[in-house]
C-alpha positions as CSV (number, residue, x, y, z in Angstrom):
1,M,-11.7,30.1,6.0
2,K,-14.9,32.2,6.9
3,Q,-13.7,35.3,9.6
4,E,-15.9,35.6,12.6
5,T,-18.2,38.3,13.0
6,R,-18.1,40.7,15.9
7,L,-21.5,39.2,17.1
8,E,-20.3,35.8,16.9
9,K,-17.6,36.5,18.7
10,F,-19.6,38.3,21.0
11,F,-21.8,34.9,21.6
12,N,-19.0,32.9,21.6
13,T,-17.4,34.2,24.3
14,L,-20.2,35.3,26.7
15,L,-20.9,31.3,26.3
16,L,-17.2,30.2,26.9
17,V,-17.4,32.4,30.2
18,L,-21.0,31.0,31.5
19,I,-19.5,27.6,30.7
20,S,-16.1,28.6,32.7
21,V,-18.7,30.1,35.2
22,F,-20.9,27.0,35.3
23,I,-17.6,24.1,36.0
24,L,-16.5,26.4,38.6
25,F,-19.3,27.0,40.3
26,N,-20.4,22.9,40.2
27,A,-17.0,22.3,41.4
28,A,-17.3,24.6,44.3
29,S,-20.7,23.5,45.6
30,F,-19.5,20.3,47.1
31,G,-19.5,18.8,42.7
32,G,-23.1,20.0,42.8
33,V,-24.4,16.7,45.0
34,K,-27.0,19.0,46.8
35,T,-30.1,19.3,44.9
36,I,-30.6,22.8,45.8
37,S,-27.2,23.5,44.2
38,F,-27.8,20.8,41.2
39,Y,-31.2,23.1,40.6
40,F,-29.5,26.4,40.6
41,G,-26.8,24.8,38.2
42,H,-29.6,23.2,36.0
43,L,-30.8,26.5,35.8
44,F,-27.1,28.2,34.4
45,A,-27.4,25.1,32.1
46,I,-30.9,26.1,30.3
47,L,-29.4,29.5,30.2
48,I,-26.2,28.4,28.7
49,G,-28.8,26.8,26.2
50,F,-31.0,30.2,25.1
51,I,-27.9,32.3,24.8
52,W,-26.6,29.3,21.9
53,V,-29.9,29.9,20.4
54,L,-30.3,33.0,20.4
55,K,-26.4,33.3,19.1
56,M,-27.8,31.0,15.7
57,I,-31.0,33.2,15.6
58,C,-28.7,36.6,15.9
59,T,-26.8,35.6,13.1
60,R,-28.7,34.3,10.9
61,N,-27.2,30.3,10.9
62,I,-28.6,27.9,12.4
63,Q,-26.3,24.8,11.9
64,L,-25.4,22.0,13.7
65,L,-22.3,19.8,13.4
66,K,-22.8,15.7,11.7
67,S,-21.1,13.9,14.2
68,Y,-22.4,10.1,15.6
69,S,-21.5,11.5,18.7
70,V,-24.2,14.5,18.9
71,L,-26.7,11.5,17.7
72,F,-25.7,9.2,20.0
73,V,-26.5,11.7,22.9
74,I,-30.2,12.9,21.5
75,A,-30.8,9.5,21.4
76,F,-29.6,8.8,25.7
77,V,-31.9,11.7,26.3
78,I,-35.0,10.5,24.2
79,Y,-34.3,6.7,25.9
80,A,-34.1,8.2,29.3
81,T,-37.4,10.6,28.5
82,M,-39.3,7.7,27.7
83,Y,-38.3,5.7,31.2
84,Y,-39.2,9.2,33.0
85,F,-42.5,8.9,32.3
86,I,-43.0,5.0,33.1
87,S,-40.8,5.4,36.7
88,D,-42.7,4.2,39.8
89,I,-40.2,7.2,41.9
90,P,-40.6,10.2,39.9
91,Y,-38.6,12.5,41.7
92,Y,-35.7,10.7,41.2
93,A,-35.9,9.9,38.0
94,R,-36.4,13.6,37.3
95,N,-33.8,14.9,38.6
96,E,-31.7,12.2,36.9
97,L,-33.2,13.0,33.4
98,F,-32.6,17.2,34.6
99,Q,-28.6,15.7,34.7
100,I,-29.0,14.2,31.3
101,F,-30.5,17.1,29.6
102,D,-27.6,19.5,31.2
103,Y,-25.3,17.2,30.1
104,A,-26.8,17.1,26.7
105,C,-26.9,20.7,26.5
106,I,-23.6,21.8,27.3
107,F,-22.0,19.1,25.4
108,I,-23.8,20.1,22.1
109,V,-23.4,23.9,22.4
110,I,-19.6,23.1,23.1
111,V,-19.5,20.8,20.1
112,N,-21.6,23.6,17.2
113,S,-19.4,26.9,19.4
114,F,-16.2,26.2,19.8
115,H,-14.4,25.0,16.5
116,R,-11.8,27.8,16.8
117,T,-8.4,26.6,18.6
118,K,-8.9,29.7,20.5
119,Y,-11.4,28.7,22.4
120,Q,-10.5,25.1,23.2
121,Y,-7.2,26.2,24.6
122,A,-9.2,28.9,26.3
123,I,-11.6,26.4,28.2
124,S,-8.6,24.3,28.9
125,F,-6.9,27.0,30.8
126,V,-10.0,27.7,32.9
127,L,-10.2,24.7,33.7
128,L,-6.5,24.0,34.3
129,G,-7.1,27.2,36.6
130,G,-9.7,25.9,38.0
131,A,-7.9,22.5,39.1
132,V,-5.0,24.6,40.7
133,V,-7.0,25.9,42.8
134,L,-8.6,23.2,43.7
135,A,-5.3,21.0,44.3
136,S,-3.8,23.7,46.4
137,L,-6.6,23.7,48.8
138,G,-6.3,19.5,48.9
139,A,-2.7,20.4,49.2
140,M,-3.7,22.4,53.0
141,Q,-5.7,20.5,54.0
142,Y,-3.5,17.2,53.8
143,F,-0.8,19.5,55.4
144,K,-2.9,21.6,58.0
145,H,-5.1,18.7,58.8
146,Y,-8.2,20.3,58.1
147,T,-11.5,18.5,59.5
148,D,-14.0,20.9,57.6
149,I,-14.7,21.3,54.1
150,T,-15.6,24.5,52.4
151,G,-17.7,25.4,49.7
152,I,-20.1,27.8,48.0
153,G,-24.0,27.5,48.3
154,F,-27.3,27.8,50.0
155,R,-27.3,27.8,53.6
156,S,-30.0,28.2,56.3
157,E,-29.8,31.3,57.9
158,L,-31.7,29.5,61.2
159,T,-29.2,27.1,62.3
160,Q,-29.7,25.0,65.4
161,L,-26.3,24.9,66.7
162,N,-24.9,28.3,66.3
163,Q,-27.6,30.3,68.2
164,S,-28.9,30.6,71.8
165,E,-33.0,29.9,72.5
166,E,-33.4,33.4,72.4
167,E,-31.9,34.4,69.0
168,L,-33.8,31.6,67.2
169,L,-37.1,33.1,68.6
170,T,-36.3,36.4,67.5
171,L,-35.5,34.8,64.0
172,A,-38.4,32.9,63.8
173,E,-41.0,35.5,65.1
174,Q,-39.0,38.2,62.3
175,T,-38.5,36.2,59.1
176,D,-38.9,32.6,59.9
177,V,-36.6,31.0,57.6
178,Q,-34.6,32.0,55.0
179,T,-32.1,30.4,52.5
180,A,-29.1,32.3,51.7
181,F,-26.4,32.1,49.2
182,G,-23.0,32.0,50.3
183,S,-20.0,30.1,52.5
184,V,-20.7,26.5,53.5
185,V,-18.8,24.3,56.2
186,E,-19.1,20.7,56.0
187,P,-17.8,18.7,58.3
188,K,-15.0,15.9,57.0
189,P,-16.1,12.0,57.5
190,D,-13.4,10.4,60.0
191,Q,-12.8,7.5,56.9
192,Y,-11.9,10.6,55.2
193,A,-9.3,12.1,57.9
194,N,-6.1,13.9,56.5
195,R,-7.0,13.4,53.0
196,A,-7.4,15.7,50.1
197,S,-10.7,16.9,49.2
198,G,-11.0,20.0,47.9
199,T,-14.4,21.2,47.7
200,W,-16.0,17.4,48.1
201,V,-16.5,15.9,50.9
202,C,-15.0,12.6,49.7
203,P,-11.4,12.3,48.2
204,N,-12.7,10.3,45.6
205,H,-14.5,12.7,43.5
206,L,-11.3,15.6,43.2
207,S,-9.6,12.7,42.6
208,G,-11.7,12.2,39.3
209,F,-11.9,15.9,38.7
210,L,-8.1,16.4,38.7
211,E,-7.4,13.3,36.5
212,M,-9.5,14.6,33.7
213,I,-7.3,18.0,33.3
214,F,-4.1,17.1,34.1
215,P,-3.2,15.3,31.0
216,I,-5.0,18.0,28.7
217,A,-2.2,21.0,30.8
218,I,0.7,17.9,30.4
219,A,-0.3,17.5,26.4
220,L,-0.4,21.1,25.7
221,C,2.9,21.7,27.6
222,L,4.9,19.0,25.9
223,F,3.2,19.0,22.2
224,S,1.4,22.3,21.3
225,R,3.0,25.3,20.0
226,L,2.3,27.9,22.3
227,S,5.2,30.1,22.9
228,M,7.9,28.7,25.5
229,G,6.9,30.8,28.6
230,I,3.3,29.8,28.8
231,R,3.9,26.0,28.3
232,L,6.5,26.2,31.1
233,L,3.4,27.7,33.5
234,L,1.6,24.5,31.9
235,G,4.1,22.4,33.2
236,Y,4.1,24.0,36.5
237,A,0.2,23.6,36.6
238,S,0.0,20.7,35.8
239,I,2.8,19.3,38.5
240,V,0.3,21.8,41.3
241,T,-2.5,19.2,39.8
242,M,-0.8,16.6,39.8
243,I,0.3,16.6,44.0
244,G,-3.2,17.4,44.5
245,W,-4.0,14.3,42.8
246,V,-1.4,12.2,44.5
247,L,-2.9,13.8,47.9
248,T,-6.2,12.6,47.5
249,F,-4.8,8.9,48.0
250,S,-7.3,8.2,45.9
251,R,-6.4,4.3,44.8
252,G,-8.6,4.0,42.2
253,G,-8.2,7.7,41.0
254,W,-4.5,6.9,41.3
255,L,-4.7,3.7,38.8
256,A,-6.6,5.9,36.0
257,G,-4.5,9.0,36.6
258,T,-1.8,6.2,35.7
259,A,-3.5,4.8,33.3
260,G,-4.3,8.5,31.4
261,L,-0.5,9.5,31.4
262,I,0.6,5.9,29.8
263,A,-1.9,7.0,27.2
264,I,-0.7,10.1,26.5
265,F,3.1,8.5,26.3
266,V,1.6,5.7,23.7
267,M,-0.6,8.2,21.6
268,A,2.4,10.3,21.5
269,F,4.1,8.0,18.8
270,L,1.4,7.8,16.6
271,R,2.2,11.7,16.3
272,E,4.8,13.2,13.7
273,D,6.4,16.4,14.7
274,S,9.4,18.3,13.2
275,R,10.6,18.9,16.9
276,G,11.3,14.9,17.0
277,K,11.1,12.6,20.2
278,N,12.4,15.9,22.7
279,W,9.1,15.1,24.6
280,V,10.3,11.6,26.0
281,L,12.7,12.5,28.9
282,P,9.8,14.5,30.6
283,C,7.9,11.9,30.2
284,I,10.5,9.7,31.8
285,I,10.7,11.9,34.7
286,I,7.1,12.1,35.5
287,A,7.0,7.9,35.6
288,I,10.3,8.3,37.7
289,L,9.1,10.8,40.1
290,L,5.9,9.0,40.3
291,T,7.3,5.7,41.0
292,M,9.7,7.4,43.5
293,C,6.5,8.9,45.5
294,A,4.8,5.2,45.3
295,L,8.1,3.9,46.5
296,F,9.7,6.2,49.4
297,I,6.8,8.2,50.7
298,P,5.5,6.0,53.4
299,P,1.9,7.2,53.5
300,V,1.6,6.8,50.1
301,K,3.3,3.4,49.8
302,E,1.2,1.7,52.3
303,R,-1.7,2.8,50.4
304,V,-0.2,1.8,47.4
305,L,0.1,-1.8,48.6
306,T,-3.7,-1.8,49.7
307,I,-4.5,-2.1,45.6
308,R,-5.5,-6.1,45.9
309,P,-8.2,-7.6,46.7
310,G,-8.8,-8.0,50.3
311,A,-6.6,-6.1,51.4
312,D,-9.1,-3.2,52.5
313,T,-12.4,-3.3,53.9
314,S,-13.5,-0.5,51.2
315,I,-12.0,-2.8,48.4
316,T,-14.1,-6.1,49.8
317,T,-17.4,-3.8,50.0
318,R,-17.1,-2.7,46.7
319,M,-17.1,-6.4,45.8
320,K,-20.0,-7.4,47.8
321,I,-22.0,-4.4,46.3
322,W,-21.0,-5.1,42.7
323,D,-22.2,-8.6,43.6
324,G,-25.6,-7.5,44.6
325,A,-25.3,-5.2,41.3
326,I,-24.8,-8.4,38.9
327,A,-28.3,-9.9,40.6
328,L,-30.0,-7.3,40.1
329,I,-29.3,-6.7,36.3
330,K,-30.2,-10.2,35.8
331,E,-33.5,-9.7,36.7
332,A,-33.9,-6.7,34.1
333,P,-31.0,-7.1,31.4
334,V,-32.2,-5.1,28.3
335,F,-34.2,-1.9,29.6
336,G,-33.0,-1.8,33.1
337,Y,-34.9,-0.1,35.6
338,G,-35.2,3.2,34.8
339,P,-33.4,6.7,36.0
340,G,-32.1,7.1,39.5
341,A,-33.4,3.7,39.7
342,F,-30.3,1.6,41.4
343,A,-30.7,3.0,45.3
344,W,-33.8,2.6,45.9
345,R,-34.3,-1.6,43.8
346,Y,-30.4,-2.6,45.0
347,P,-31.4,-2.8,48.8
348,P,-33.4,-6.4,48.9
349,Y,-29.9,-7.8,47.4
350,K,-27.8,-6.4,49.2
351,N,-25.3,-8.3,51.1
352,P,-26.6,-9.3,54.9
353,N,-22.9,-7.5,56.0
354,L,-23.1,-4.5,54.5
355,K,-24.5,-2.4,57.4
356,C,-24.2,1.4,55.5
357,M,-27.1,2.4,53.0
358,V,-26.1,2.1,49.3
359,T,-26.7,5.0,46.7
360,Y,-24.4,3.8,43.6
361,T,-22.2,0.7,43.1
362,H,-18.7,2.3,42.9
363,N,-19.1,0.7,39.3
364,D,-20.1,3.5,36.6
365,Y,-20.9,0.2,34.1
366,L,-22.7,-2.0,36.4
367,N,-25.1,1.3,37.8
368,A,-25.5,2.3,33.7
369,L,-26.5,-1.5,33.3
370,V,-28.9,-1.3,36.2
371,D,-30.7,1.8,35.6
372,Y,-31.0,1.9,31.4
373,G,-30.4,-1.9,31.0
374,I,-28.8,-3.0,27.8
375,V,-29.9,-0.8,25.0
376,G,-28.7,2.0,27.3
377,A,-25.4,0.9,28.1
378,V,-25.1,0.5,24.5
379,I,-26.1,3.8,23.8
380,I,-23.6,4.9,26.2
381,A,-20.5,2.6,24.7
382,A,-21.2,3.7,21.1
383,F,-21.0,7.2,22.2
384,M,-17.4,6.9,24.3
385,L,-16.0,4.3,21.5
386,Y,-16.9,7.1,18.7
387,L,-14.9,9.3,20.8
388,L,-11.6,7.0,21.4
389,L,-11.7,6.1,17.6
390,R,-10.9,9.8,17.3
391,V,-7.5,8.7,18.5
392,T,-6.8,7.3,14.5
393,L,-7.0,11.3,13.6
394,I,-3.7,11.8,15.8
395,P,-1.1,10.5,12.8
396,K,-3.4,12.9,10.3
397,F,-2.7,16.1,12.0
398,Y,0.2,17.0,11.0
399,D,-0.3,20.2,9.8
400,Y,-2.8,21.4,12.6
401,P,-0.5,20.8,16.1
402,D,-2.9,22.9,18.0
403,N,-5.6,20.2,17.1
404,Q,-3.7,17.6,17.6
405,A,-2.2,18.7,21.5
406,I,-5.4,19.3,22.4
407,L,-6.7,15.8,21.2
408,L,-4.3,13.6,22.7
409,G,-4.4,15.7,26.0
410,A,-8.3,15.1,25.9
411,L,-8.2,11.5,25.1
412,G,-5.3,11.2,28.0
413,A,-8.4,12.3,29.8
414,L,-11.0,10.1,28.7
415,V,-8.9,7.1,29.5
416,T,-8.7,8.5,33.1
417,V,-13.1,8.0,33.0
418,F,-13.0,4.5,31.2
419,V,-10.3,3.3,33.9
420,H,-11.6,4.9,37.4
421,A,-15.3,3.8,36.4
422,I,-14.2,0.8,37.3
423,F,-13.9,1.5,41.0
424,D,-16.2,4.6,42.0
425,F,-19.3,6.2,40.8
426,N,-17.6,10.3,39.6
427,N,-19.8,9.9,36.5
428,H,-22.9,10.2,38.6
429,I,-21.2,13.6,40.3
430,Y,-22.7,16.4,38.9
431,S,-19.5,18.3,38.0
432,N,-17.2,15.4,37.3
433,A,-19.5,14.2,34.8
434,M,-20.2,17.9,33.5
435,L,-16.6,18.2,33.0
436,F,-16.4,14.7,31.4
437,M,-18.7,16.2,28.6
438,V,-17.2,19.6,28.4
439,I,-14.2,17.3,27.7
440,A,-16.2,15.3,25.2
441,G,-17.2,18.1,23.1
442,L,-13.1,19.4,23.3
443,I,-12.4,15.5,21.7
444,V,-15.2,15.9,19.2
445,V,-14.2,20.0,17.8
446,S,-10.8,19.3,18.1
447,S,-11.2,16.2,15.6
448,I,-12.3,19.0,13.0
449,P,-9.9,21.5,11.4
450,Y,-12.0,25.0,11.2
451,E,-11.4,25.1,7.5
452,F,-13.2,21.7,7.2
453,L,-16.3,22.4,9.2
454,N,-18.8,23.0,6.6
455,E,-18.1,19.8,5.2
456,F,-19.6,18.5,9.0
457,S,-22.6,21.0,9.5
458,W,-26.0,20.8,8.5
459,R,-26.5,24.4,7.7
460,F,-30.1,24.5,7.3
461,R,-29.6,27.0,4.6
462,W,-33.7,27.0,4.0
463,I,-33.8,28.7,7.5
464,N,-31.5,30.7,7.4
465,Q,-32.2,33.0,4.5
466,N,-36.4,33.0,5.4
467,I,-36.4,35.7,8.1
468,L,-39.8,34.2,8.9
469,L,-39.4,30.6,9.8
470,L,-36.2,31.9,11.4
471,L,-38.4,33.6,14.0
472,L,-40.7,30.9,13.9
473,V,-37.6,28.5,14.6
474,G,-36.7,31.3,17.6
475,I,-39.7,31.7,19.0
476,G,-40.6,27.7,19.7
477,V,-37.1,26.9,21.4
478,T,-37.6,29.8,23.3
479,L,-40.7,29.2,24.5
480,C,-39.8,25.4,25.3
481,L,-36.7,26.7,27.4
482,T,-38.8,29.6,28.9
483,G,-41.2,26.5,30.4
484,A,-38.3,24.7,31.0
485,F,-36.6,27.5,33.0
486,L,-39.9,28.1,34.9
487,Q,-40.3,24.9,35.9
488,G,-36.7,24.2,36.9
489,Y,-37.2,27.5,39.1
490,R,-39.9,26.5,40.6
491,I,-38.3,23.0,42.2
492,L,-35.6,25.2,43.2
493,K,-37.9,27.4,44.8
494,S,-39.5,23.8,46.5
495,D,-35.8,22.5,47.7
496,M,-35.3,25.7,49.3
497,Y,-38.8,26.0,51.0
498,A,-38.0,22.7,52.8
499,R,-35.0,23.4,53.6
500,E,-36.1,25.7,55.7
501,G,-38.7,24.0,56.9
502,A,-36.5,20.9,57.9
503,V,-34.4,23.5,60.2
504,L,-37.8,24.5,61.3
505,K,-38.8,21.3,62.3
506,S,-35.8,20.5,64.3
507,N,-35.4,23.9,66.0
508,I,-39.0,23.1,67.2
509,F,-41.1,25.4,65.4
510,W,-44.2,23.3,63.8
511,D,-46.3,25.7,63.0
512,K,-43.9,27.7,60.6
513,A,-42.1,24.4,59.6
514,L,-45.6,22.9,57.8
515,E,-46.4,26.1,56.4
516,R,-42.7,26.3,54.6
517,L,-43.5,22.2,53.6
518,E,-46.8,22.8,52.5
519,K,-45.2,25.4,50.0
520,A,-42.6,23.2,49.0
521,S,-45.1,20.5,48.0
522,K,-47.4,22.8,46.1
523,L,-44.0,24.1,44.0
524,D,-42.7,20.3,43.6
525,P,-45.7,17.5,44.4
526,V,-43.6,14.5,43.1
527,N,-40.7,14.9,46.1
528,P,-41.5,12.3,48.5
529,K,-39.3,13.8,51.2
530,I,-41.5,16.6,51.6
531,Y,-44.6,14.7,52.8
532,A,-42.6,12.8,55.0
533,E,-41.2,15.8,56.5
534,M,-44.8,16.8,56.9
535,A,-45.6,13.7,58.6
536,A,-42.8,13.5,61.2
537,V,-43.6,17.3,62.4
538,N,-47.6,15.9,62.7
539,A,-46.4,13.3,64.5
540,S,-44.2,14.8,66.8
541,M,-47.1,17.7,67.5
542,A,-49.3,14.5,68.2
543,V,-47.2,13.7,70.9
544,F,-47.5,16.9,72.8
545,R,-51.0,17.9,71.7
546,R,-53.4,15.7,73.0
547,D,-56.2,17.4,72.2
548,S,-55.3,16.8,69.1
549,H,-53.4,13.8,69.0
550,S,-56.1,11.3,66.9
551,N,-56.4,14.0,64.3
552,L,-53.1,14.2,63.6
553,T,-51.5,11.3,64.2
554,E,-54.0,9.8,61.2
555,K,-52.9,13.5,59.2
556,A,-49.4,11.8,59.4
557,L,-50.3,8.0,58.2
558,D,-52.0,10.2,55.4
559,L,-48.9,11.9,54.5
560,Y,-46.6,8.7,55.0
561,N,-48.9,7.2,52.5
562,T,-48.8,10.1,49.7
563,S,-44.5,10.0,50.3
564,L,-45.1,6.2,49.7
565,R,-46.9,6.6,46.6
566,Y,-44.4,8.6,45.1
567,N,-41.4,6.2,46.1
568,P,-42.8,2.6,47.0
569,Y,-39.1,1.7,47.7
570,E,-38.3,3.8,50.8
571,S,-38.0,1.7,53.8
572,D,-37.7,4.1,56.4
573,F,-41.2,5.8,55.4
574,M,-42.5,2.4,55.8
575,F,-40.4,1.6,59.2
576,K,-42.3,5.0,60.2
577,K,-45.4,4.7,59.0
578,A,-45.6,1.3,61.3
579,L,-44.5,3.2,64.3
580,L,-47.3,5.4,64.0
581,L,-50.2,2.3,63.3
582,K,-48.4,1.0,66.6
583,R,-48.9,4.2,68.5
584,L,-52.9,3.9,67.3
585,G,-53.0,-0.1,67.8
586,Q,-53.5,-1.1,64.9
587,H,-50.6,-3.8,65.2
588,Q,-52.1,-5.9,62.1
589,K,-52.0,-3.2,60.1
590,A,-47.9,-2.2,61.6
591,Y,-46.7,-5.9,60.9
592,E,-47.9,-5.6,57.6
593,T,-46.3,-2.4,56.8
594,L,-43.1,-3.6,58.3
595,E,-43.2,-6.8,56.2
596,Y,-42.9,-4.6,53.2
597,A,-40.1,-2.5,55.0
598,L,-38.2,-5.5,55.5
599,E,-38.9,-6.9,52.1
600,Q,-36.6,-3.7,50.7
601,E,-34.1,-4.4,53.8
602,P,-34.5,-7.3,55.1
603,T,-31.1,-7.1,57.4
604,N,-32.3,-3.8,58.7
605,E,-31.5,-4.4,63.0
606,A,-34.2,-1.5,63.7
607,Y,-36.5,-3.0,61.7
608,L,-36.6,-6.4,62.5
609,E,-36.8,-5.8,66.4
610,Q,-40.0,-3.5,65.9
611,F,-41.4,-6.6,63.6
612,K,-40.3,-9.4,66.5
613,A,-42.2,-7.0,69.4
614,L,-45.4,-6.7,67.2
615,N,-45.8,-10.5,66.1
616,S,-45.7,-11.3,69.9
617,K,-48.3,-8.9,70.2
618,I,-50.6,-10.1,67.6
619,E,-49.8,-13.8,68.4
């Protein structure tokens, strides 16, 4: 077995630390759902990729794992990239493509760096530690009835709610507005009251995060060869994590977590162990405790009884969304509509009884078919099937109990992802999807004992042995990553300016808001929301500045046209444009614009009301 050099150990440890920080930051920043936190995470992912490339160059050991999983990931990245270039919503397609790049980067780094069991254990312990903290926070939220959610991220110094008019003016004169890093407090929506959600707004996403971790902890506790003291700590951590999972009251999460536990129990019979079947009793105890929770704890029992069609409005709502998504899939079944397209293509197919905006299908399988069609879904399915088939290696790992335990736990986590994807969209939450790719990486590396690594790797000796070629490869990849980093930084800076502009706009500092928004548009010229914000500022200014009313209104119209160029499906932009046209007396154009808006959202009551009013004027 090849010994790990000091340089390799340094880089692998650094990668371990960076990936651990990356996963925990995503979880702590509301799951990375805010664009500004996501862009920051994207830069972090590029940095991790750069460190990995630097490691290979410095150690003169460029190698890639021979695995179909890597080929499937690369194939999907290429497919999504090709679709991005023909997308008619470039801003949203680009953001989804960034996420796909990040997932692929972390997966490839893990499967090519963490072959030694010590790194696999280390990342598992870090994830479990984070899960214990998040589950404990969720339990506190439940028992203390917290109505706010605290996370970390970027916040604006100037806020409308917390400061007096004098303070606002002083801040506006001194610093305008600055986006700062720190703690952020979000109010919890009423529908999630008295449910554990950790640092996510939605409890379902905390459940999705925890349910991927406790199967690994349980497997390591029951099947690893770690010392008894560590295994007892793992058992305690598993219990804490599962308590947090239960208190999310996520029915899809409960079903998924239960399926993961059953999968571990079933897969455990495939393994051979000199210790016999002493793991059966703890599994039975876990099953009994969960059953007692479902039968004798009133809040849990009441929630369990709603797991049936028609028993709850959220279940009915999901089924209505699925009907519309299926109708949408039938229109473009082979290639779909492109990255990030569902939210914008779905409204015309929305059930008339659904009043809320629908961003995802609440079913990741249907969402994948809408966005990427059968071609993309087949690539994803092949990747998932490859991971699942690693279960066949469990009986062969008698001499590698550590690999066996990690593989068994990670496969149990994989089952939870399969099940929860039926009811929710956890794989569209940045933190949860990234955690899944880490677990997918653990499945791959734990299924290849380190001593056989050379047999499963492309080693590129002709590059490693030629210093000039090695430097050229390193320079080429470094330039690509540097370009990606600079582009990501521009977009992050643009998002900061846009948020500052929105805060200034809400506080009626219009000139300063336009200054910030114009900076943002130069850095990210395909973001339709920036132009819409600028249009709203000009439209507001037109009301109060009568001397330039017409010019400002015309400018607002031009900006709405620009925003619709980059997102032709945003009915809200169309509606606001129609109101401006109506203000200018251009009723026919306003009527036609509202017709387009109603094609997107035919059941919107505000649109219908204005449409009828304009129709009467035209007649």
